[in-house]
C-alpha positions, 0 to 999 in steps of 0.5 A, a space after each residue: 681926203 674927201 669923206 661921204 656916206 650913203 645913208 639910204 643903204 643903212 639897215 638893208 640886208 644884203 642878198 647878193 654881190 656881183 663884181 667885187 674883185 680885182 680889175 672889175 669895172 662895176 660892183 652891184 650889191 642887191 639888198 632887200 631895200 634896193 640896189 647899191 651900184 658902183 661904177 665909173 662912167 667912161 669918157 675917153 682916155 681914163 682907166 677906173 678899176 677895182 684895185 683891191 678888196 679887203 675882206 671876203 665879199 661872200 661874207 656880206 650875203 645875209 648881213 645887215 648894212 650898218 654904214 657905207 662910207 666913201 673916201 677919196 684921195 687925188 694926186 697930180 703928177 707932171 703928166 698924169 693924174 691918179 684918184 683912189 676911191 675907197 668904199 667901206 661897207 660895215 655890216 653886222 657880220 663883217 667889214 669890207 674895204 674896196 679900193 678903186 684906182 682911176 688914172 688919166 692924163 688929168 683931163 678926164 674924170 677918175 671918179 667912181 659913182 655910187 648910186 642907190 636905187 630903192 625897191 
C-alpha cells in the first residue's frame, strides 16, 4: 500500500465542498488558501468513481485542515485490474475518508489525481 500526504492543504479553512458522494467522478474542495481537486483523467476503457464516503461532507465546511493523506492498494486478476484510492481528510472538526475504486482490463490507469491550486 502506498501513502502520500498533501502538505499544501494544511492550515487551510474549508469554504465549500462539491462532488463528495457515491459514483462521483470528481471532488472539489474550496478553501481560503486554494482549491483541492480529486479526479481521474479518462483514457479509454477504465472506470474510476467514488465508491464510498465515510463521514458527513457538510461537517467539513468551516473546518481547518490538519492533514490530507492518500493511500492506495492495487490488485491484478487474470483479466482485470482494480485500484482502491483512499483520501483521509483530517480537520479540527471531523475526519472524512473517501474511497475511490478504479477498474480496467489492466492496460489503463486507474489512479486518482489530487491537485492543489493556490489562490
